[in-house]
N, C-alpha and C positions, 0 to 999 in steps of 0.2 A: 590724982584722981584716976581710979581704975575704970577702964572702958568695959561697958556691959556687952556681952555677946548674947544675942537672941537667936533662937532656932529659926530655921526657914519656915517651919510650920506655923510658929507663933507670928512671924512677920506676915505671912499670907492670911492668917486668921484676922489680924488687925486691919489689913488692907480690905478684906471682905466686909468687915464691920464698918469701915469708913465709907465704902461704896454704898452699903445698905442704908446707913444713917445719913450720909451726905455731910457729916460733921467731923472733921479730923480732931478739932479741939476737944470735943466731948469724949471721943474714944481715947485720946491721949490722957485726959484727966482720969478717966475710968481705970486705966492701966498704969497710971503714974509714970508716963513716958513723955518726953519732950515732943511737942507737935512737930518741931523741925525734923526729928528723927523719923517720924511717920511720913512726913512730906518727902524726905529723901528716899524712903522705901517706895513710895508711890511713883516718884520720878524714875527709879530703877525699873519698876514694874512696867511703866509705859515705854521706857526705852528698850528694854531687853525682853519684856514679856514674862519676866520672873524676877524674884528677889534673891534667888540663889546666886551666890558668888561663883565666878568662873574659876576654874583651877589655875594655880600659879604656873604650872609647867606649860610651856608654849604648845607642845604637841597635844596635850590634853585639852587646852583651851581651844585650839583649832578644831579638834574633834567635836567638842561641845557646841561650838558655833556652827559647824557644818550640820550637826544633828538638828539644832534649833532652826537653821535656815531651811532644811528639808521639811520640817514640821510646818513652818510658816508657809512655805511654797505649796504644800499639799492643801493646807487650809484655804489659802488664797484661790487655788484652782477650784475647790469645792464651792467656795462663795461665788466665783465667777459663773459656774454652772447654774447655781441657784438663781442668780440675777438674770441670766439668759432665759431660764425657764419662766420666771415671773414676767419678763418683758414679752415673751411669746404669748403667755396667757392674757396680758393686757392688750396686745395687738388683736388677738382673736375676739376679746370682749368689745373692743372698739369697733371692729368690723361688724359684729353682730348688732351693736346699737345703731350703727350708721345705715344698715340695710333696712329696706322697707319690709313690712310684714308680708311673708310669702303667701298668705291665704288668698 
């Protein structure tokens, strides 16, 4: 039995469809693919953030992982700033609701 190779774009499209519909079996039936295959792609997506395979060469693999780690760290920092801003807004709103009317 020959192993089918799917493009990274196709994998990402199917993952988006699964997330939108919330039904892996339906998407698998639509594209005539085993649901287990899609589940493995979803697992890779959650684990690495992408379905793209890492390069086989060690040096290239390390470079890709460092690049990915830098992107994730940057995104994490942005999210931390956003949460801090929201917490500040909530604190100000709580203070305003707890104070008496200054009139």
